[in-house]
LUMSE-774637 format. One record per residue (C-alpha): x, y, z. Coordinates in steps of 0.05 Angstrom, whole numbers, plus 32768, in hexadecimal, padded with zeros to 4 digits. Example, Ala and Ser with C-alpha at 12.3 -4.5 7.8 and 13.67 -1.06 7.14 Angstrom:
2
+------+------+------+
:   px :   py :   pz :
+------+------+------+
: 80F6 : 7FA6 : 809C :
: 8111 : 7FEB : 808F :
+------+------+------+
END
This chain:
457
+------+------+------+
:   px :   py :   pz :
+------+------+------+
: 7BF9 : 8502 : 7540 :
: 7C01 : 8520 : 74FB :
: 7BDD : 8562 : 74EE :
: 7BAA : 8567 : 74B8 :
: 7BA1 : 85A6 : 7491 :
: 7B66 : 85BE : 746A :
: 7B58 : 85F7 : 743C :
: 7B2A : 8630 : 7453 :
: 7AEF : 8616 : 7431 :
: 7AEF : 85D4 : 7453 :
: 7B09 : 85E7 : 7496 :
: 7AC3 : 85FB : 74B4 :
: 7AAB : 85B4 : 74A2 :
: 7AE9 : 8591 : 74C2 :
: 7AF0 : 85B6 : 7503 :
: 7ABF : 8588 : 752A :
: 7AE5 : 854A : 750F :
: 7B2B : 8562 : 752A :
: 7B26 : 8532 : 7567 :
: 7B0F : 84F9 : 753B :
: 7B41 : 84FA : 7501 :
: 7B8C : 84EA : 7504 :
: 7B9B : 84ED : 74BC :
: 7BD6 : 84FE : 748E :
: 7BDD : 8543 : 7473 :
: 7BB2 : 8554 : 7439 :
: 7B89 : 858C : 741E :
: 7B3D : 858F : 7410 :
: 7B1B : 8565 : 73FE :
: 7B1F : 853C : 743C :
: 7B00 : 84FF : 745C :
: 7AB8 : 84FD : 7477 :
: 7AB8 : 851A : 74BD :
: 7A92 : 8508 : 74FE :
: 7A48 : 8514 : 74FA :
: 7A47 : 850D : 74AD :
: 7A0A : 84F0 : 748C :
: 7A23 : 84D2 : 744A :
: 79F2 : 84BD : 7412 :
: 7A09 : 8494 : 73D7 :
: 79DD : 84AC : 739E :
: 79DD : 8486 : 7358 :
: 79C7 : 844E : 7330 :
: 79CD : 8400 : 7339 :
: 7A17 : 8403 : 7341 :
: 7A09 : 8429 : 7383 :
: 79C7 : 8404 : 7391 :
: 79F0 : 83C4 : 7393 :
: 7A10 : 83DF : 73D1 :
: 7A54 : 83C4 : 73C9 :
: 7A81 : 8402 : 73C9 :
: 7A54 : 8424 : 73FE :
: 7A5F : 83E7 : 742D :
: 7AAA : 83F1 : 7424 :
: 7AAE : 8435 : 7431 :
: 7A80 : 842F : 746C :
: 7AAC : 83F5 : 7486 :
: 7AED : 841D : 747B :
: 7AD4 : 845B : 74A1 :
: 7ABC : 842F : 74D9 :
: 7AFD : 840D : 74E1 :
: 7B28 : 8448 : 74D7 :
: 7B05 : 847E : 74FD :
: 7AE4 : 8459 : 7534 :
: 7AD5 : 8497 : 755C :
: 7AB0 : 84B7 : 7527 :
: 7A66 : 84B1 : 751A :
: 7A5B : 84B0 : 74CF :
: 7A19 : 849B : 74B5 :
: 7A17 : 8478 : 7471 :
: 79DD : 8469 : 7441 :
: 79CE : 8449 : 7402 :
: 79A3 : 8474 : 73CF :
: 79B3 : 844E : 7391 :
: 7977 : 843E : 7360 :
: 7982 : 8403 : 7330 :
: 7977 : 841A : 72EA :
: 7977 : 8461 : 72FB :
: 7992 : 8499 : 72D0 :
: 799E : 84E3 : 72E6 :
: 7953 : 84EE : 72D3 :
: 7939 : 84B8 : 7303 :
: 7967 : 84D6 : 7337 :
: 7944 : 851A : 7330 :
: 7902 : 84F3 : 733B :
: 791F : 84D6 : 737D :
: 7942 : 850F : 739D :
: 7910 : 851A : 73D5 :
: 790D : 84D2 : 73EE :
: 7954 : 84BD : 73DC :
: 797C : 84F8 : 73F1 :
: 7955 : 8530 : 7414 :
: 7930 : 8502 : 7446 :
: 7972 : 84E5 : 745B :
: 798D : 852B : 746F :
: 79D4 : 8521 : 7454 :
: 7A10 : 854A : 7461 :
: 7A32 : 8529 : 7427 :
: 7A16 : 850D : 73E5 :
: 7A3F : 84E3 : 73B3 :
: 7A22 : 84E6 : 736C :
: 7A2B : 84B0 : 7337 :
: 7A01 : 84AA : 72FD :
: 7A11 : 849C : 72B3 :
: 7A0B : 8451 : 72A5 :
: 79BE : 8458 : 7295 :
: 79C5 : 849D : 7277 :
: 79F2 : 8491 : 723F :
: 79BE : 8468 : 7213 :
: 79E9 : 8429 : 720C :
: 79C9 : 840C : 71CD :
: 79DA : 844F : 71A7 :
: 7A26 : 843F : 71AA :
: 7A30 : 8405 : 7179 :
: 7A74 : 83EB : 716B :
: 7A5E : 83E2 : 7122 :
: 7A20 : 83FA : 70FB :
: 7A1F : 8440 : 7110 :
: 79E8 : 8470 : 70F2 :
: 79D6 : 84B7 : 70F6 :
: 799C : 84AA : 711F :
: 79C5 : 8486 : 7154 :
: 79F7 : 84BE : 7154 :
: 79BF : 84F0 : 7163 :
: 79A8 : 84C6 : 719D :
: 79F1 : 84C6 : 71B8 :
: 79F0 : 850F : 71B3 :
: 79AE : 8515 : 71D5 :
: 79C3 : 84E7 : 720F :
: 79FF : 8514 : 721B :
: 79D6 : 8552 : 7219 :
: 79A1 : 8534 : 7247 :
: 79D8 : 8520 : 727A :
: 79F6 : 8563 : 727C :
: 79B2 : 8582 : 728C :
: 7999 : 854F : 72BB :
: 79D8 : 8548 : 72E5 :
: 79DC : 8593 : 72EE :
: 7993 : 8597 : 7302 :
: 799F : 8559 : 7332 :
: 79DB : 8577 : 7353 :
: 79B9 : 85BD : 735C :
: 7979 : 859F : 7377 :
: 79A2 : 8572 : 73A9 :
: 79C8 : 85AE : 73C1 :
: 7987 : 85DB : 73C6 :
: 7959 : 85A7 : 73E5 :
: 7988 : 857E : 7410 :
: 79A3 : 85BC : 7434 :
: 79E4 : 85C5 : 7410 :
: 7A0A : 8583 : 7419 :
: 7A4F : 8576 : 73FE :
: 7A4C : 8557 : 73BA :
: 7A80 : 8523 : 73A9 :
: 7A7D : 8510 : 735E :
: 7A8D : 84CC : 7346 :
: 7A9A : 84C5 : 72FA :
: 7A76 : 8488 : 72DF :
: 7A97 : 8443 : 72E8 :
: 7AAA : 8422 : 72A2 :
: 7A7D : 83FA : 7278 :
: 7AB1 : 83C4 : 7260 :
: 7AAD : 83C1 : 721A :
: 7AF2 : 83A2 : 720D :
: 7AED : 8362 : 7238 :
: 7AED : 8329 : 720B :
: 7AB4 : 82F6 : 7212 :
: 7AB9 : 82BB : 71E5 :
: 7AF4 : 82DE : 71C5 :
: 7AC6 : 8320 : 71B2 :
: 7AC4 : 8361 : 71D2 :
: 7A80 : 8384 : 71E0 :
: 7A53 : 8398 : 71A5 :
: 7A45 : 83D8 : 71C8 :
: 7A7B : 840D : 71D4 :
: 7A55 : 843B : 7202 :
: 7A92 : 8447 : 7230 :
: 7AA6 : 8478 : 71FA :
: 7A6B : 849C : 7210 :
: 7A74 : 8494 : 725A :
: 7ABA : 84B2 : 7252 :
: 7A98 : 84EE : 7236 :
: 7A6B : 84F2 : 7271 :
: 7AA6 : 84E7 : 72A2 :
: 7AC7 : 8524 : 7280 :
: 7A87 : 854B : 7293 :
: 7A8B : 8531 : 72DB :
: 7AD5 : 8547 : 72E4 :
: 7AC6 : 858C : 72CB :
: 7A8B : 8593 : 72F7 :
: 7AB3 : 857E : 7336 :
: 7AED : 85AC : 7320 :
: 7ABB : 85E9 : 731A :
: 7A99 : 85DA : 735D :
: 7ADE : 85CF : 737E :
: 7ABE : 8589 : 7393 :
: 7ADE : 8545 : 739E :
: 7ADE : 851A : 735D :
: 7AE5 : 84CF : 735F :
: 7AFD : 84BD : 731D :
: 7AE5 : 8475 : 7316 :
: 7AE3 : 8477 : 72CA :
: 7B2B : 8485 : 72C0 :
: 7B49 : 845B : 72F5 :
: 7B1E : 841D : 72E8 :
: 7B29 : 8424 : 729E :
: 7B73 : 8427 : 72A6 :
: 7B77 : 83EA : 72D1 :
: 7B49 : 83C2 : 72A3 :
: 7B78 : 83D2 : 726B :
: 7BB6 : 83B5 : 7290 :
: 7B8D : 837B : 72A7 :
: 7B75 : 836A : 7261 :
: 7BB9 : 8370 : 7245 :
: 7BCA : 8333 : 726D :
: 7B89 : 8311 : 7267 :
: 7B54 : 832D : 7238 :
: 7B1C : 830C : 725A :
: 7B26 : 832D : 729D :
: 7B03 : 8368 : 72B7 :
: 7AF4 : 8395 : 72F5 :
: 7AAD : 8398 : 72DC :
: 7A9C : 8350 : 72EE :
: 7A66 : 8345 : 7321 :
: 7A7D : 82FB : 7331 :
: 7AA4 : 82C9 : 730C :
: 7A66 : 82B2 : 72EB :
: 7A44 : 82F4 : 72E2 :
: 7A5C : 8328 : 72B2 :
: 7A31 : 835C : 7294 :
: 7A66 : 8391 : 7285 :
: 7A42 : 83C4 : 72B5 :
: 7A46 : 83AA : 72FC :
: 7A86 : 83A3 : 7322 :
: 7A91 : 836C : 7355 :
: 7ABB : 8370 : 7395 :
: 7AF8 : 837A : 736D :
: 7AE0 : 83B4 : 7348 :
: 7AC1 : 83D2 : 7385 :
: 7B01 : 83CF : 73AC :
: 7B22 : 83F6 : 7378 :
: 7AE8 : 8429 : 737C :
: 7AF3 : 842A : 73C8 :
: 7B3C : 843A : 73BC :
: 7B28 : 8473 : 738C :
: 7AF9 : 848D : 73BF :
: 7B29 : 8490 : 73F8 :
: 7B61 : 84AD : 73CC :
: 7B35 : 84E4 : 73B6 :
: 7B26 : 84F5 : 73FE :
: 7B6A : 84EB : 7416 :
: 7B54 : 84BC : 744C :
: 7B80 : 84A1 : 7485 :
: 7BAF : 846C : 746D :
: 7BCB : 8454 : 74B2 :
: 7BA6 : 8427 : 74DF :
: 7BDA : 8435 : 7513 :
: 7C27 : 8434 : 7519 :
: 7C42 : 8411 : 7558 :
: 7C8B : 8422 : 7567 :
: 7CB4 : 8401 : 75A0 :
: 7CFD : 83FC : 75B0 :
: 7D17 : 83BA : 75C8 :
: 7D59 : 83DB : 75DE :
: 7D83 : 83A1 : 75CA :
: 7D58 : 836C : 75EF :
: 7D3F : 832C : 75CC :
: 7CF7 : 8331 : 75E3 :
: 7CC2 : 836A : 75F0 :
: 7C7B : 836A : 760E :
: 7C4B : 83A3 : 760F :
: 7C01 : 83B2 : 760E :
: 7BE2 : 83E0 : 75DF :
: 7B9F : 83FB : 75C2 :
: 7BA6 : 8410 : 757B :
: 7B80 : 844B : 7561 :
: 7B59 : 8423 : 7529 :
: 7B4D : 83E1 : 750D :
: 7B6D : 83C7 : 74C9 :
: 7B3E : 83C4 : 748E :
: 7B2D : 837B : 7482 :
: 7B29 : 835F : 743C :
: 7B0B : 8322 : 741E :
: 7B32 : 82F8 : 73ED :
: 7B08 : 8319 : 73B6 :
: 7B1B : 835D : 73CB :
: 7B64 : 834D : 73D5 :
: 7B67 : 8341 : 738A :
: 7B68 : 838C : 7388 :
: 7BAB : 8390 : 73AD :
: 7BD2 : 8382 : 736C :
: 7BAB : 83B9 : 7347 :
: 7BAB : 83F1 : 7376 :
: 7BD9 : 8403 : 73B2 :
: 7BA2 : 83FA : 73E7 :
: 7BCF : 83DA : 741B :
: 7C01 : 840F : 7413 :
: 7BD6 : 844C : 7412 :
: 7B9C : 8438 : 743F :
: 7BAC : 83FC : 746C :
: 7BED : 8404 : 7490 :
: 7BED : 83E3 : 74D8 :
: 7C37 : 83EA : 74E5 :
: 7C5D : 83C7 : 751F :
: 7CA3 : 83DF : 7523 :
: 7CD0 : 83C4 : 7559 :
: 7D17 : 83E1 : 755A :
: 7D57 : 83C9 : 7578 :
: 7D47 : 837F : 757F :
: 7D82 : 8350 : 7581 :
: 7D8F : 8330 : 753D :
: 7D61 : 82F2 : 7536 :
: 7D1D : 82DB : 7520 :
: 7CDF : 82F0 : 754B :
: 7C9A : 82D8 : 7556 :
: 7C67 : 830D : 7560 :
: 7C2F : 82FA : 758B :
: 7BEF : 8323 : 759C :
: 7BC7 : 830A : 75D2 :
: 7BED : 82CA : 75D2 :
: 7BDF : 82BA : 7588 :
: 7C1A : 82BD : 7557 :
: 7C0F : 82EF : 7520 :
: 7C4F : 82DC : 74FD :
: 7C9A : 82D6 : 74FF :
: 7CCB : 830C : 74E7 :
: 7D12 : 831D : 74EC :
: 7D2F : 8355 : 7516 :
: 7D3D : 837E : 74D9 :
: 7CF5 : 8375 : 74BE :
: 7CDA : 838B : 7501 :
: 7D08 : 83C5 : 7503 :
: 7CEF : 83D9 : 74BE :
: 7CA6 : 83D1 : 74D3 :
: 7C79 : 8398 : 74C0 :
: 7C2E : 83A6 : 74A8 :
: 7BFD : 837C : 74CD :
: 7BBF : 8399 : 74AC :
: 7BAE : 835A : 747E :
: 7BC7 : 832A : 74B3 :
: 7B8D : 82FC : 74C1 :
: 7BAF : 82E1 : 7501 :
: 7BA9 : 8321 : 7529 :
: 7B6E : 8329 : 755A :
: 7B69 : 8374 : 7538 :
: 7B5E : 8355 : 74F7 :
: 7B2A : 8322 : 7511 :
: 7B03 : 835A : 7534 :
: 7B04 : 8383 : 74F5 :
: 7AE8 : 8345 : 74CD :
: 7AB3 : 833F : 74FF :
: 7AA4 : 8386 : 74F6 :
: 7AA3 : 837A : 74A8 :
: 7A6C : 8346 : 74B3 :
: 7A43 : 8377 : 74D9 :
: 7A4B : 83AB : 74A1 :
: 7A3B : 8378 : 746B :
: 79F9 : 836A : 7491 :
: 79EC : 83B6 : 7494 :
: 79F3 : 83BD : 744B :
: 79D1 : 8383 : 7439 :
: 7995 : 83A3 : 7460 :
: 79A2 : 83E5 : 743D :
: 79A0 : 83C3 : 73FB :
: 795D : 83A2 : 740A :
: 793E : 83E4 : 741E :
: 7957 : 83FD : 73D9 :
: 7938 : 83C3 : 73B9 :
: 78F3 : 83D4 : 73DA :
: 78FB : 841D : 73C7 :
: 790B : 840D : 737F :
: 78D3 : 83D9 : 7374 :
: 789F : 8409 : 7393 :
: 78B7 : 8441 : 736B :
: 78B6 : 841D : 7329 :
: 7872 : 8405 : 7339 :
: 7855 : 844B : 7342 :
: 787D : 846D : 7308 :
: 787F : 8439 : 72D2 :
: 7845 : 840E : 72DE :
: 7816 : 843F : 7301 :
: 7807 : 840F : 7338 :
: 7800 : 841B : 7383 :
: 7830 : 83E9 : 73A6 :
: 7804 : 83E7 : 73E3 :
: 77C4 : 83D5 : 73BF :
: 77AC : 838E : 73CC :
: 77C5 : 835F : 7397 :
: 77EE : 8396 : 736E :
: 782F : 8370 : 7372 :
: 780E : 832A : 7360 :
: 77E8 : 834F : 7328 :
: 7829 : 836E : 730C :
: 784B : 832A : 730B :
: 7813 : 830B : 72E8 :
: 7816 : 8341 : 72B4 :
: 7864 : 833A : 72AB :
: 785C : 82F1 : 729F :
: 7825 : 82FB : 7272 :
: 784E : 832B : 724C :
: 7884 : 82F6 : 7242 :
: 78B2 : 8305 : 7278 :
: 78D3 : 82C5 : 7294 :
: 78DB : 82B1 : 72DD :
: 7922 : 82C2 : 72D7 :
: 7918 : 8308 : 72BC :
: 7930 : 8342 : 72E5 :
: 78E9 : 835F : 72F3 :
: 78CA : 831F : 7305 :
: 7903 : 8308 : 7336 :
: 7906 : 834E : 7357 :
: 78BA : 8352 : 7361 :
: 78B4 : 830A : 737C :
: 78EB : 831F : 73AD :
: 78C4 : 835E : 73BE :
: 7885 : 8334 : 73C8 :
: 78AB : 8307 : 73F9 :
: 78D2 : 833C : 7421 :
: 78A8 : 8379 : 7423 :
: 787E : 8362 : 745C :
: 78BE : 8362 : 7487 :
: 78D4 : 83AA : 7471 :
: 78CE : 83C5 : 74B8 :
: 78FA : 838B : 74CE :
: 792E : 839D : 749A :
: 792E : 83E7 : 74B0 :
: 7936 : 83D2 : 74F9 :
: 7970 : 83A3 : 74E6 :
: 7996 : 83DB : 74C0 :
: 7992 : 8406 : 74FD :
: 79A9 : 83D1 : 752C :
: 79E7 : 83BE : 74FF :
: 79F8 : 8408 : 74FE :
: 79FB : 8408 : 7547 :
: 7A20 : 83C5 : 754C :
: 7A55 : 83DA : 751A :
: 7A66 : 8418 : 7544 :
: 7A72 : 83EB : 7580 :
: 7A97 : 83B6 : 755A :
: 7ACF : 83E4 : 7540 :
: 7AE4 : 83FD : 7585 :
: 7B2E : 83EB : 7589 :
: 7B45 : 83BE : 75C5 :
: 7B80 : 83BA : 75EC :
: 7BB1 : 8380 : 75D7 :
: 7BED : 8361 : 75F5 :
: 7C28 : 8360 : 75C5 :
: 7C61 : 832E : 75D0 :
: 7CA3 : 832E : 75A6 :
: 7CCC : 82ED : 75B6 :
: 7D02 : 82C7 : 7595 :
: 7CE2 : 8297 : 7562 :
: 7CF4 : 824D : 7568 :
: 7D24 : 8233 : 7534 :
: 7D01 : 821A : 74F7 :
: 7CFF : 81CD : 74F2 :
: 7D32 : 81AD : 74C0 :
+------+------+------+
END
């Protein structure tokens, strides 16, 4: 077991986690610890829940003995100003020990950044947006610290607005990522001042987008799905890159486990083993990020190394099922089983991923409820619990020219349908949290390394 070192400032937070974490040497900042309550605070990119789901799944599979509670406090459409309005409900009430903060996409006043046709009035609006962001983010972080009992703050620079991707041969008419880059500089300086973790999504995702678009100008990390592209919301590919940046900023454990055995010149070997954790499972969409960041190398190493086998080709079987065939030399160098879907460890991790996905679907539904109710109170001055309030609002929206496909109409119809089951969703989230903790417990497996049959002619 390798020893982890911490700076004095972080040591007090990590002592209780010593028995849980078996991680490579790093300095503060460090991974979440046993007993942490982590709140992801931000706008729609957080509300969508994807990167939160991935972080939750990584920690569940990599640190199965640690009890770490994650919660979504994203608010679709929110700026830092709206974040100030929701601190009590979205942060304080959840009693966090760690709060990640990412605002900016709705603070920058996107229409004030035209590619052409600039005016002094728009320039003034841009300056005002940056000034307001400085003031409101400073106030937001100060209040989170004071009102939530001094949680650790992890700063996220805003993820990019993709103004360069070509759609119908054209880039965006708005170049507001120039403004988000300015906000990102502010965030980096605040994190440096506070000696806090900074997850630099802006710089990393922008650089990757540039490389992608040099090969295919229509490609983007900021694509929700193959058919949905609004230049704002990343899909699974982008959120996997975000996960990588979060883990890198924290110095998270990269090794699932490393199994080393000595065959002592034999041509077969069998042993039972319970690994310390599970591999991190990835969907095909997520695996697209493996060519963009070194996720497998840095954070998903499940190494099987068998030394001193006789020269030959060998079948590796786990619980009787073949995981693959490798040469004696390849096995001596070590093979990575982490993304091998034929292993029972991976299948167990994939089942855990389904539970985690259900958990975060529930978390997202709870955020949908909170967001709709908050907008009704604050924007429409309505009591969401008053009889007929939601139905009346829908009639009003349609009378004002909103279509059935508009965001507000769709989301309020969904609210009307699902709100009567809100208690059921809350229970489901709690049930999934407990189920996930059970699903990631490593199990004992029988490994057999035997000569492979000669390939057919």
